[in-house]
VEXKOL-153668 format. One record per atom (N, C-alpha, C, O): x, y, z; residue number from 0; residue in one letter; atom name. Coordinates in steps of 0.02 Angstrom, whole numbers. Example, Ala and Ser with C-alpha at 12.3 -4.5 7.8 and 13.67 -1.06 7.14 Angstrom:
// residues 2
<u: 660&v: -284&w: 390&pos: 0&code: a&site: N>
<u: 615&v: -225&w: 390&pos: 0&code: a&site: CA>
<u: 660&v: -165&w: 390&pos: 0&code: a&site: C>
<u: 712&v: -166&w: 423&pos: 0&code: a&site: O>
<u: 642&v: -112&w: 354&pos: 1&code: s&site: N>
<u: 684&v: -53&w: 357&pos: 1&code: s&site: CA>
<u: 645&v: 2&w: 394&pos: 1&code: s&site: C>
<u: 670&v: 57&w: 402&pos: 1&code: s&site: O>
This chain:
// residues 96
<u: 2573&v: 1237&w: -6072&pos: 0&code: x&site: N>
<u: 2615&v: 1219&w: -6016&pos: 0&code: x&site: CA>
<u: 2615&v: 1147&w: -6012&pos: 0&code: x&site: C>
<u: 2563&v: 1117&w: -6029&pos: 0&code: x&site: O>
<u: 2666&v: 1115&w: -5992&pos: 1&code: x&site: N>
<u: 2677&v: 1050&w: -5983&pos: 1&code: x&site: CA>
<u: 2683&v: 1042&w: -5907&pos: 1&code: x&site: C>
<u: 2721&v: 1079&w: -5876&pos: 1&code: x&site: O>
<u: 2647&v: 996&w: -5876&pos: 2&code: x&site: N>
<u: 2657&v: 981&w: -5800&pos: 2&code: x&site: CA>
<u: 2696&v: 916&w: -5786&pos: 2&code: x&site: C>
<u: 2690&v: 864&w: -5818&pos: 2&code: x&site: O>
<u: 2736&v: 927&w: -5733&pos: 3&code: x&site: N>
<u: 2786&v: 875&w: -5712&pos: 3&code: x&site: CA>
<u: 2775&v: 861&w: -5645&pos: 3&code: x&site: C>
<u: 2753&v: 908&w: -5612&pos: 3&code: x&site: O>
<u: 2786&v: 807&w: -5615&pos: 4&code: x&site: N>
<u: 2796&v: 801&w: -5540&pos: 4&code: x&site: CA>
<u: 2880&v: 784&w: -5539&pos: 4&code: x&site: C>
<u: 2907&v: 742&w: -5575&pos: 4&code: x&site: O>
<u: 2906&v: 819&w: -5500&pos: 5&code: x&site: N>
<u: 2976&v: 808&w: -5484&pos: 5&code: x&site: CA>
<u: 2986&v: 775&w: -5418&pos: 5&code: x&site: C>
<u: 2958&v: 793&w: -5365&pos: 5&code: x&site: O>
<u: 3028&v: 724&w: -5425&pos: 6&code: x&site: N>
<u: 3051&v: 676&w: -5367&pos: 6&code: x&site: CA>
<u: 3119&v: 701&w: -5339&pos: 6&code: x&site: C>
<u: 3172&v: 690&w: -5369&pos: 6&code: x&site: O>
<u: 3117&v: 737&w: -5282&pos: 7&code: x&site: N>
<u: 3183&v: 762&w: -5260&pos: 7&code: x&site: CA>
<u: 3209&v: 733&w: -5211&pos: 7&code: x&site: C>
<u: 3175&v: 733&w: -5161&pos: 7&code: x&site: O>
<u: 3269&v: 703&w: -5208&pos: 8&code: x&site: N>
<u: 3305&v: 663&w: -5164&pos: 8&code: x&site: CA>
<u: 3361&v: 704&w: -5137&pos: 8&code: x&site: C>
<u: 3389&v: 748&w: -5168&pos: 8&code: x&site: O>
<u: 3376&v: 684&w: -5069&pos: 9&code: x&site: N>
<u: 3433&v: 716&w: -5032&pos: 9&code: x&site: CA>
<u: 3489&v: 671&w: -5022&pos: 9&code: x&site: C>
<u: 3544&v: 691&w: -5003&pos: 9&code: x&site: O>
<u: 3474&v: 601&w: -5036&pos: 10&code: x&site: N>
<u: 3523&v: 554&w: -5028&pos: 10&code: x&site: CA>
<u: 3516&v: 515&w: -4956&pos: 10&code: x&site: C>
<u: 3555&v: 473&w: -4934&pos: 10&code: x&site: O>
<u: 3460&v: 539&w: -4927&pos: 11&code: x&site: N>
<u: 3448&v: 513&w: -4848&pos: 11&code: x&site: CA>
<u: 3381&v: 483&w: -4846&pos: 11&code: x&site: C>
<u: 3337&v: 505&w: -4883&pos: 11&code: x&site: O>
<u: 3370&v: 437&w: -4809&pos: 12&code: x&site: N>
<u: 3308&v: 393&w: -4804&pos: 12&code: x&site: CA>
<u: 3256&v: 452&w: -4769&pos: 12&code: x&site: C>
<u: 3277&v: 489&w: -4725&pos: 12&code: x&site: O>
<u: 3197&v: 455&w: -4792&pos: 13&code: x&site: N>
<u: 3135&v: 487&w: -4764&pos: 13&code: x&site: CA>
<u: 3139&v: 564&w: -4778&pos: 13&code: x&site: C>
<u: 3108&v: 602&w: -4741&pos: 13&code: x&site: O>
<u: 3176&v: 587&w: -4828&pos: 14&code: x&site: N>
<u: 3179&v: 657&w: -4843&pos: 14&code: x&site: CA>
<u: 3156&v: 665&w: -4914&pos: 14&code: x&site: C>
<u: 3156&v: 722&w: -4939&pos: 14&code: x&site: O>
<u: 3139&v: 619&w: -4946&pos: 15&code: x&site: N>
<u: 3115&v: 627&w: -5024&pos: 15&code: x&site: CA>
<u: 3052&v: 675&w: -5020&pos: 15&code: x&site: C>
<u: 3018&v: 684&w: -4970&pos: 15&code: x&site: O>
<u: 3040&v: 706&w: -5083&pos: 16&code: x&site: N>
<u: 2980&v: 736&w: -5094&pos: 16&code: x&site: CA>
<u: 2964&v: 741&w: -5164&pos: 16&code: x&site: C>
<u: 3004&v: 738&w: -5210&pos: 16&code: x&site: O>
<u: 2899&v: 749&w: -5169&pos: 17&code: x&site: N>
<u: 2867&v: 753&w: -5239&pos: 17&code: x&site: CA>
<u: 2847&v: 833&w: -5243&pos: 17&code: x&site: C>
<u: 2819&v: 863&w: -5197&pos: 17&code: x&site: O>
<u: 2862&v: 857&w: -5296&pos: 18&code: x&site: N>
<u: 2848&v: 934&w: -5310&pos: 18&code: x&site: CA>
<u: 2820&v: 944&w: -5377&pos: 18&code: x&site: C>
<u: 2845&v: 912&w: -5424&pos: 18&code: x&site: O>
<u: 2767&v: 987&w: -5387&pos: 19&code: x&site: N>
<u: 2741&v: 1009&w: -5450&pos: 19&code: x&site: CA>
<u: 2783&v: 1050&w: -5490&pos: 19&code: x&site: C>
<u: 2813&v: 1093&w: -5457&pos: 19&code: x&site: O>
<u: 2795&v: 1049&w: -5554&pos: 20&code: x&site: N>
<u: 2822&v: 1089&w: -5597&pos: 20&code: x&site: CA>
<u: 2793&v: 1108&w: -5661&pos: 20&code: x&site: C>
<u: 2778&v: 1061&w: -5697&pos: 20&code: x&site: O>
<u: 2782&v: 1165&w: -5682&pos: 21&code: x&site: N>
<u: 2758&v: 1180&w: -5744&pos: 21&code: x&site: CA>
<u: 2804&v: 1221&w: -5789&pos: 21&code: x&site: C>
<u: 2828&v: 1276&w: -5776&pos: 21&code: x&site: O>
<u: 2813&v: 1182&w: -5850&pos: 22&code: x&site: N>
<u: 2865&v: 1209&w: -5894&pos: 22&code: x&site: CA>
<u: 2829&v: 1231&w: -5963&pos: 22&code: x&site: C>
<u: 2777&v: 1202&w: -5978&pos: 22&code: x&site: O>
<u: 2852&v: 1276&w: -6002&pos: 23&code: x&site: N>
<u: 2824&v: 1295&w: -6058&pos: 23&code: x&site: CA>
<u: 2832&v: 1235&w: -6112&pos: 23&code: x&site: C>
<u: 2880&v: 1195&w: -6112&pos: 23&code: x&site: O>
<u: 2778&v: 1234&w: -6157&pos: 24&code: x&site: N>
<u: 2780&v: 1179&w: -6195&pos: 24&code: x&site: CA>
<u: 2840&v: 1161&w: -6246&pos: 24&code: x&site: C>
<u: 2852&v: 1106&w: -6271&pos: 24&code: x&site: O>
<u: 2872&v: 1219&w: -6255&pos: 25&code: x&site: N>
<u: 2931&v: 1212&w: -6303&pos: 25&code: x&site: CA>
<u: 3010&v: 1214&w: -6265&pos: 25&code: x&site: C>
<u: 3063&v: 1227&w: -6293&pos: 25&code: x&site: O>
<u: 2997&v: 1197&w: -6193&pos: 26&code: x&site: N>
<u: 3057&v: 1184&w: -6152&pos: 26&code: x&site: CA>
<u: 3107&v: 1130&w: -6179&pos: 26&code: x&site: C>
<u: 3084&v: 1081&w: -6208&pos: 26&code: x&site: O>
<u: 3173&v: 1136&w: -6171&pos: 27&code: x&site: N>
<u: 3216&v: 1093&w: -6187&pos: 27&code: x&site: CA>
<u: 3224&v: 1047&w: -6137&pos: 27&code: x&site: C>
<u: 3199&v: 1056&w: -6081&pos: 27&code: x&site: O>
<u: 3262&v: 988&w: -6152&pos: 28&code: x&site: N>
<u: 3289&v: 938&w: -6100&pos: 28&code: x&site: CA>
<u: 3327&v: 965&w: -6053&pos: 28&code: x&site: C>
<u: 3314&v: 951&w: -5995&pos: 28&code: x&site: O>
<u: 3378&v: 1006&w: -6066&pos: 29&code: x&site: N>
<u: 3424&v: 1040&w: -6024&pos: 29&code: x&site: CA>
<u: 3386&v: 1089&w: -5980&pos: 29&code: x&site: C>
<u: 3407&v: 1097&w: -5923&pos: 29&code: x&site: O>
<u: 3329&v: 1123&w: -6002&pos: 30&code: x&site: N>
<u: 3295&v: 1169&w: -5954&pos: 30&code: x&site: CA>
<u: 3260&v: 1122&w: -5899&pos: 30&code: x&site: C>
<u: 3266&v: 1129&w: -5838&pos: 30&code: x&site: O>
<u: 3229&v: 1080&w: -5929&pos: 31&code: x&site: N>
<u: 3193&v: 1037&w: -5876&pos: 31&code: x&site: CA>
<u: 3238&v: 1009&w: -5834&pos: 31&code: x&site: C>
<u: 3218&v: 1007&w: -5776&pos: 31&code: x&site: O>
<u: 3296&v: 986&w: -5845&pos: 32&code: x&site: N>
<u: 3345&v: 954&w: -5804&pos: 32&code: x&site: CA>
<u: 3375&v: 1010&w: -5755&pos: 32&code: x&site: C>
<u: 3382&v: 996&w: -5696&pos: 32&code: x&site: O>
<u: 3388&v: 1060&w: -5775&pos: 33&code: x&site: N>
<u: 3415&v: 1122&w: -5737&pos: 33&code: x&site: CA>
<u: 3365&v: 1137&w: -5683&pos: 33&code: x&site: C>
<u: 3384&v: 1144&w: -5625&pos: 33&code: x&site: O>
<u: 3295&v: 1143&w: -5700&pos: 34&code: x&site: N>
<u: 3244&v: 1152&w: -5655&pos: 34&code: x&site: CA>
<u: 3230&v: 1099&w: -5604&pos: 34&code: x&site: C>
<u: 3208&v: 1113&w: -5548&pos: 34&code: x&site: O>
<u: 3244&v: 1037&w: -5624&pos: 35&code: x&site: N>
<u: 3242&v: 985&w: -5575&pos: 35&code: x&site: CA>
<u: 3303&v: 989&w: -5530&pos: 35&code: x&site: C>
<u: 3295&v: 973&w: -5472&pos: 35&code: x&site: O>
<u: 3361&v: 1008&w: -5550&pos: 36&code: x&site: N>
<u: 3421&v: 1012&w: -5511&pos: 36&code: x&site: CA>
<u: 3413&v: 1065&w: -5452&pos: 36&code: x&site: C>
<u: 3431&v: 1056&w: -5394&pos: 36&code: x&site: O>
<u: 3387&v: 1114&w: -5473&pos: 37&code: x&site: N>
<u: 3373&v: 1177&w: -5435&pos: 37&code: x&site: CA>
<u: 3321&v: 1157&w: -5373&pos: 37&code: x&site: C>
<u: 3333&v: 1167&w: -5313&pos: 37&code: x&site: O>
<u: 3267&v: 1130&w: -5398&pos: 38&code: x&site: N>
<u: 3217&v: 1109&w: -5348&pos: 38&code: x&site: CA>
<u: 3251&v: 1059&w: -5304&pos: 38&code: x&site: C>
<u: 3242&v: 1062&w: -5243&pos: 38&code: x&site: O>
<u: 3286&v: 1018&w: -5327&pos: 39&code: x&site: N>
<u: 3321&v: 958&w: -5278&pos: 39&code: x&site: CA>
<u: 3363&v: 995&w: -5237&pos: 39&code: x&site: C>
<u: 3361&v: 983&w: -5177&pos: 39&code: x&site: O>
<u: 3402&v: 1038&w: -5259&pos: 40&code: x&site: N>
<u: 3459&v: 1066&w: -5218&pos: 40&code: x&site: CA>
<u: 3421&v: 1116&w: -5162&pos: 40&code: x&site: C>
<u: 3443&v: 1124&w: -5104&pos: 40&code: x&site: O>
<u: 3366&v: 1146&w: -5186&pos: 41&code: x&site: N>
<u: 3329&v: 1191&w: -5137&pos: 41&code: x&site: CA>
<u: 3301&v: 1140&w: -5079&pos: 41&code: x&site: C>
<u: 3311&v: 1155&w: -5020&pos: 41&code: x&site: O>
<u: 3273&v: 1091&w: -5093&pos: 42&code: x&site: N>
<u: 3245&v: 1044&w: -5053&pos: 42&code: x&site: CA>
<u: 3307&v: 1015&w: -5010&pos: 42&code: x&site: C>
<u: 3302&v: 1014&w: -4949&pos: 42&code: x&site: O>
<u: 3353&v: 996&w: -5034&pos: 43&code: x&site: N>
<u: 3413&v: 969&w: -4989&pos: 43&code: x&site: CA>
<u: 3436&v: 1023&w: -4941&pos: 43&code: x&site: C>
<u: 3457&v: 1009&w: -4885&pos: 43&code: x&site: O>
<u: 3433&v: 1078&w: -4960&pos: 44&code: x&site: N>
<u: 3458&v: 1133&w: -4916&pos: 44&code: x&site: CA>
<u: 3404&v: 1154&w: -4871&pos: 44&code: x&site: C>
<u: 3423&v: 1188&w: -4823&pos: 44&code: x&site: O>
<u: 3342&v: 1142&w: -4877&pos: 45&code: x&site: N>
<u: 3294&v: 1147&w: -4825&pos: 45&code: x&site: CA>
<u: 3314&v: 1097&w: -4765&pos: 45&code: x&site: C>
<u: 3309&v: 1118&w: -4707&pos: 45&code: x&site: O>
<u: 3334&v: 1035&w: -4775&pos: 46&code: x&site: N>
<u: 3362&v: 988&w: -4725&pos: 46&code: x&site: CA>
<u: 3428&v: 997&w: -4705&pos: 46&code: x&site: C>
<u: 3454&v: 955&w: -4669&pos: 46&code: x&site: O>
<u: 3462&v: 1054&w: -4728&pos: 47&code: x&site: N>
<u: 3529&v: 1073&w: -4700&pos: 47&code: x&site: CA>
<u: 3589&v: 1036&w: -4747&pos: 47&code: x&site: C>
<u: 3647&v: 1033&w: -4728&pos: 47&code: x&site: O>
<u: 3570&v: 1011&w: -4803&pos: 48&code: x&site: N>
<u: 3623&v: 968&w: -4841&pos: 48&code: x&site: CA>
<u: 3648&v: 1016&w: -4899&pos: 48&code: x&site: C>
<u: 3609&v: 1052&w: -4930&pos: 48&code: x&site: O>
<u: 3713&v: 1014&w: -4911&pos: 49&code: x&site: N>
<u: 3740&v: 1048&w: -4975&pos: 49&code: x&site: CA>
<u: 3767&v: 995&w: -5022&pos: 49&code: x&site: C>
<u: 3775&v: 936&w: -5005&pos: 49&code: x&site: O>
<u: 3780&v: 1019&w: -5082&pos: 50&code: x&site: N>
<u: 3820&v: 977&w: -5129&pos: 50&code: x&site: CA>
<u: 3888&v: 984&w: -5117&pos: 50&code: x&site: C>
<u: 3909&v: 1036&w: -5092&pos: 50&code: x&site: O>
<u: 3929&v: 932&w: -5134&pos: 51&code: x&site: N>
<u: 4001&v: 936&w: -5131&pos: 51&code: x&site: CA>
<u: 4028&v: 990&w: -5169&pos: 51&code: x&site: C>
<u: 4003&v: 995&w: -5225&pos: 51&code: x&site: O>
<u: 4075&v: 1037&w: -5152&pos: 52&code: x&site: N>
<u: 4103&v: 1077&w: -5195&pos: 52&code: x&site: CA>
<u: 4145&v: 1041&w: -5239&pos: 52&code: x&site: C>
<u: 4168&v: 986&w: -5222&pos: 52&code: x&site: O>
<u: 4162&v: 1072&w: -5307&pos: 53&code: x&site: N>
<u: 4200&v: 1047&w: -5355&pos: 53&code: x&site: CA>
<u: 4267&v: 1033&w: -5322&pos: 53&code: x&site: C>
<u: 4297&v: 981&w: -5334&pos: 53&code: x&site: O>
<u: 4293&v: 1080&w: -5279&pos: 54&code: x&site: N>
<u: 4367&v: 1063&w: -5258&pos: 54&code: x&site: CA>
<u: 4362&v: 1052&w: -5179&pos: 54&code: x&site: C>
<u: 4388&v: 1087&w: -5136&pos: 54&code: x&site: O>
<u: 4325&v: 997&w: -5169&pos: 55&code: x&site: N>
<u: 4298&v: 977&w: -5106&pos: 55&code: x&site: CA>
<u: 4361&v: 966&w: -5056&pos: 55&code: x&site: C>
<u: 4355&v: 984&w: -4997&pos: 55&code: x&site: O>
<u: 4423&v: 938&w: -5079&pos: 56&code: x&site: N>
<u: 4482&v: 918&w: -5047&pos: 56&code: x&site: CA>
<u: 4505&v: 985&w: -5020&pos: 56&code: x&site: C>
<u: 4521&v: 985&w: -4961&pos: 56&code: x&site: O>
<u: 4510&v: 1041&w: -5051&pos: 57&code: x&site: N>
<u: 4542&v: 1107&w: -5042&pos: 57&code: x&site: CA>
<u: 4483&v: 1147&w: -5005&pos: 57&code: x&site: C>
<u: 4503&v: 1196&w: -4974&pos: 57&code: x&site: O>
<u: 4422&v: 1136&w: -5004&pos: 58&code: x&site: N>
<u: 4374&v: 1185&w: -4973&pos: 58&code: x&site: CA>
<u: 4324&v: 1149&w: -4928&pos: 58&code: x&site: C>
<u: 4266&v: 1141&w: -4947&pos: 58&code: x&site: O>
<u: 4346&v: 1126&w: -4866&pos: 59&code: x&site: N>
<u: 4303&v: 1084&w: -4829&pos: 59&code: x&site: CA>
<u: 4278&v: 1133&w: -4778&pos: 59&code: x&site: C>
<u: 4315&v: 1170&w: -4746&pos: 59&code: x&site: O>
<u: 4208&v: 1131&w: -4770&pos: 60&code: x&site: N>
<u: 4178&v: 1171&w: -4719&pos: 60&code: x&site: CA>
<u: 4161&v: 1122&w: -4667&pos: 60&code: x&site: C>
<u: 4116&v: 1083&w: -4679&pos: 60&code: x&site: O>
<u: 4191&v: 1119&w: -4611&pos: 61&code: x&site: N>
<u: 4174&v: 1074&w: -4552&pos: 61&code: x&site: CA>
<u: 4115&v: 1074&w: -4533&pos: 61&code: x&site: C>
<u: 4093&v: 1023&w: -4508&pos: 61&code: x&site: O>
<u: 4075&v: 1135&w: -4539&pos: 62&code: x&site: N>
<u: 4008&v: 1141&w: -4502&pos: 62&code: x&site: CA>
<u: 3958&v: 1123&w: -4558&pos: 62&code: x&site: C>
<u: 3899&v: 1128&w: -4542&pos: 62&code: x&site: O>
<u: 3972&v: 1102&w: -4620&pos: 63&code: x&site: N>
<u: 3926&v: 1089&w: -4672&pos: 63&code: x&site: CA>
<u: 3911&v: 1015&w: -4675&pos: 63&code: x&site: C>
<u: 3954&v: 975&w: -4658&pos: 63&code: x&site: O>
<u: 3851&v: 995&w: -4697&pos: 64&code: x&site: N>
<u: 3832&v: 930&w: -4705&pos: 64&code: x&site: CA>
<u: 3824&v: 907&w: -4780&pos: 64&code: x&site: C>
<u: 3773&v: 917&w: -4813&pos: 64&code: x&site: O>
<u: 3869&v: 880&w: -4798&pos: 65&code: x&site: N>
<u: 3872&v: 866&w: -4875&pos: 65&code: x&site: CA>
<u: 3838&v: 807&w: -4896&pos: 65&code: x&site: C>
<u: 3840&v: 758&w: -4858&pos: 65&code: x&site: O>
<u: 3804&v: 801&w: -4956&pos: 66&code: x&site: N>
<u: 3773&v: 735&w: -4981&pos: 66&code: x&site: CA>
<u: 3792&v: 736&w: -5059&pos: 66&code: x&site: C>
<u: 3791&v: 786&w: -5096&pos: 66&code: x&site: O>
<u: 3808&v: 675&w: -5076&pos: 67&code: x&site: N>
<u: 3819&v: 649&w: -5146&pos: 67&code: x&site: CA>
<u: 3759&v: 630&w: -5175&pos: 67&code: x&site: C>
<u: 3759&v: 616&w: -5234&pos: 67&code: x&site: O>
<u: 3702&v: 627&w: -5138&pos: 68&code: x&site: N>
<u: 3641&v: 594&w: -5164&pos: 68&code: x&site: CA>
<u: 3583&v: 644&w: -5181&pos: 68&code: x&site: C>
<u: 3525&v: 625&w: -5192&pos: 68&code: x&site: O>
<u: 3603&v: 709&w: -5183&pos: 69&code: x&site: N>
<u: 3558&v: 758&w: -5217&pos: 69&code: x&site: CA>
<u: 3535&v: 746&w: -5280&pos: 69&code: x&site: C>
<u: 3576&v: 738&w: -5325&pos: 69&code: x&site: O>
<u: 3477&v: 744&w: -5292&pos: 70&code: x&site: N>
<u: 3460&v: 722&w: -5368&pos: 70&code: x&site: CA>
<u: 3366&v: 754&w: -5375&pos: 70&code: x&site: C>
<u: 3326&v: 766&w: -5330&pos: 70&code: x&site: O>
<u: 3361&v: 758&w: -5430&pos: 71&code: x&site: N>
<u: 3292&v: 775&w: -5454&pos: 71&code: x&site: CA>
<u: 3278&v: 745&w: -5516&pos: 71&code: x&site: C>
<u: 3324&v: 749&w: -5556&pos: 71&code: x&site: O>
<u: 3220&v: 713&w: -5539&pos: 72&code: x&site: N>
<u: 3194&v: 701&w: -5589&pos: 72&code: x&site: CA>
<u: 3121&v: 705&w: -5596&pos: 72&code: x&site: C>
<u: 3082&v: 693&w: -5550&pos: 72&code: x&site: O>
<u: 3104&v: 723&w: -5658&pos: 73&code: x&site: N>
<u: 3037&v: 741&w: -5681&pos: 73&code: x&site: CA>
<u: 2997&v: 681&w: -5716&pos: 73&code: x&site: C>
<u: 3029&v: 645&w: -5754&pos: 73&code: x&site: O>
<u: 2932&v: 669&w: -5704&pos: 74&code: x&site: N>
<u: 2893&v: 636&w: -5746&pos: 74&code: x&site: CA>
<u: 2830&v: 675&w: -5758&pos: 74&code: x&site: C>
<u: 2805&v: 716&w: -5719&pos: 74&code: x&site: O>
<u: 2806&v: 654&w: -5819&pos: 75&code: x&site: N>
<u: 2748&v: 690&w: -5839&pos: 75&code: x&site: CA>
<u: 2689&v: 683&w: -5779&pos: 75&code: x&site: C>
<u: 2680&v: 628&w: -5753&pos: 75&code: x&site: O>
<u: 2653&v: 737&w: -5760&pos: 76&code: x&site: N>
<u: 2598&v: 720&w: -5712&pos: 76&code: x&site: CA>
<u: 2541&v: 683&w: -5731&pos: 76&code: x&site: C>
<u: 2506&v: 696&w: -5780&pos: 76&code: x&site: O>
<u: 2531&v: 627&w: -5687&pos: 77&code: x&site: N>
<u: 2474&v: 576&w: -5705&pos: 77&code: x&site: CA>
<u: 2440&v: 582&w: -5639&pos: 77&code: x&site: C>
<u: 2466&v: 557&w: -5589&pos: 77&code: x&site: O>
<u: 2380&v: 616&w: -5634&pos: 78&code: x&site: N>
<u: 2345&v: 616&w: -5563&pos: 78&code: x&site: CA>
<u: 2340&v: 547&w: -5524&pos: 78&code: x&site: C>
<u: 2348&v: 538&w: -5463&pos: 78&code: x&site: O>
<u: 2324&v: 500&w: -5573&pos: 79&code: x&site: N>
<u: 2305&v: 435&w: -5539&pos: 79&code: x&site: CA>
<u: 2373&v: 400&w: -5511&pos: 79&code: x&site: C>
<u: 2375&v: 357&w: -5467&pos: 79&code: x&site: O>
<u: 2423&v: 424&w: -5542&pos: 80&code: x&site: N>
<u: 2484&v: 395&w: -5513&pos: 80&code: x&site: CA>
<u: 2518&v: 442&w: -5459&pos: 80&code: x&site: C>
<u: 2543&v: 415&w: -5410&pos: 80&code: x&site: O>
<u: 2520&v: 503&w: -5466&pos: 81&code: x&site: N>
<u: 2555&v: 545&w: -5420&pos: 81&code: x&site: CA>
<u: 2516&v: 583&w: -5370&pos: 81&code: x&site: C>
<u: 2547&v: 606&w: -5322&pos: 81&code: x&site: O>
<u: 2461&v: 592&w: -5374&pos: 82&code: x&site: N>
<u: 2414&v: 623&w: -5319&pos: 82&code: x&site: CA>
<u: 2425&v: 576&w: -5251&pos: 82&code: x&site: C>
<u: 2424&v: 605&w: -5196&pos: 82&code: x&site: O>
<u: 2434&v: 517&w: -5253&pos: 83&code: x&site: N>
<u: 2444&v: 473&w: -5189&pos: 83&code: x&site: CA>
<u: 2511&v: 498&w: -5160&pos: 83&code: x&site: C>
<u: 2516&v: 491&w: -5099&pos: 83&code: x&site: O>
<u: 2563&v: 526&w: -5192&pos: 84&code: x&site: N>
<u: 2614&v: 549&w: -5164&pos: 84&code: x&site: CA>
<u: 2628&v: 613&w: -5135&pos: 84&code: x&site: C>
<u: 2680&v: 628&w: -5105&pos: 84&code: x&site: O>
<u: 2571&v: 656&w: -5145&pos: 85&code: x&site: N>
<u: 2575&v: 725&w: -5108&pos: 85&code: x&site: CA>
<u: 2582&v: 718&w: -5037&pos: 85&code: x&site: C>
<u: 2546&v: 678&w: -5006&pos: 85&code: x&site: O>
<u: 2619&v: 749&w: -5012&pos: 86&code: x&site: N>
<u: 2621&v: 760&w: -4937&pos: 86&code: x&site: CA>
<u: 2559&v: 793&w: -4916&pos: 86&code: x&site: C>
<u: 2536&v: 845&w: -4940&pos: 86&code: x&site: O>
<u: 2533&v: 757&w: -4865&pos: 87&code: x&site: N>
<u: 2467&v: 788&w: -4835&pos: 87&code: x&site: CA>
<u: 2412&v: 762&w: -4873&pos: 87&code: x&site: C>
<u: 2355&v: 777&w: -4852&pos: 87&code: x&site: O>
<u: 2416&v: 727&w: -4923&pos: 88&code: x&site: N>
<u: 2358&v: 694&w: -4962&pos: 88&code: x&site: CA>
<u: 2337&v: 750&w: -5009&pos: 88&code: x&site: C>
<u: 2367&v: 803&w: -5012&pos: 88&code: x&site: O>
<u: 2279&v: 733&w: -5047&pos: 89&code: x&site: N>
<u: 2253&v: 780&w: -5100&pos: 89&code: x&site: CA>
<u: 2283&v: 767&w: -5163&pos: 89&code: x&site: C>
<u: 2321&v: 721&w: -5178&pos: 89&code: x&site: O>
<u: 2259&v: 818&w: -5204&pos: 90&code: x&site: N>
<u: 2290&v: 822&w: -5272&pos: 90&code: x&site: CA>
<u: 2340&v: 878&w: -5283&pos: 90&code: x&site: C>
<u: 2338&v: 931&w: -5252&pos: 90&code: x&site: O>
<u: 2382&v: 864&w: -5327&pos: 91&code: x&site: N>
<u: 2434&v: 924&w: -5349&pos: 91&code: x&site: CA>
<u: 2403&v: 969&w: -5397&pos: 91&code: x&site: C>
<u: 2433&v: 1017&w: -5422&pos: 91&code: x&site: O>
<u: 2335&v: 952&w: -5412&pos: 92&code: x&site: N>
<u: 2302&v: 995&w: -5473&pos: 92&code: x&site: CA>
<u: 2310&v: 1072&w: -5453&pos: 92&code: x&site: C>
<u: 2333&v: 1115&w: -5490&pos: 92&code: x&site: O>
<u: 2287&v: 1081&w: -5390&pos: 93&code: x&site: N>
<u: 2278&v: 1148&w: -5366&pos: 93&code: x&site: CA>
<u: 2357&v: 1186&w: -5357&pos: 93&code: x&site: C>
<u: 2361&v: 1247&w: -5344&pos: 93&code: x&site: O>
<u: 2413&v: 1145&w: -5364&pos: 94&code: x&site: N>
<u: 2477&v: 1165&w: -5357&pos: 94&code: x&site: CA>
<u: 2507&v: 1199&w: -5415&pos: 94&code: x&site: C>
<u: 2555&v: 1237&w: -5407&pos: 94&code: x&site: O>
<u: 2482&v: 1188&w: -5471&pos: 95&code: x&site: N>
<u: 2519&v: 1208&w: -5528&pos: 95&code: x&site: CA>
<u: 2495&v: 1284&w: -5549&pos: 95&code: x&site: C>
<u: 2520&v: 1312&w: -5597&pos: 95&code: x&site: O>
């Protein structure tokens, strides 16, 4: 298994997060990208943000909070670099 840290962004200051992700060693770049996107979208929805619908002009929900800054990207896990980013401190090692 390959260990990653995913940086999840909502597009708004103060709501970024770093989360662990473990993928099979034979994963593709597309699978990694899809997993990062799902994690970022889940994180944004936790804060009440949704991605813009494809047909935004026709399908506006007045009660929704949309963000065009939802993004997630992965880096190979490096304890020396990433453990200081864990909310609450400590190591990501036990989260995999």
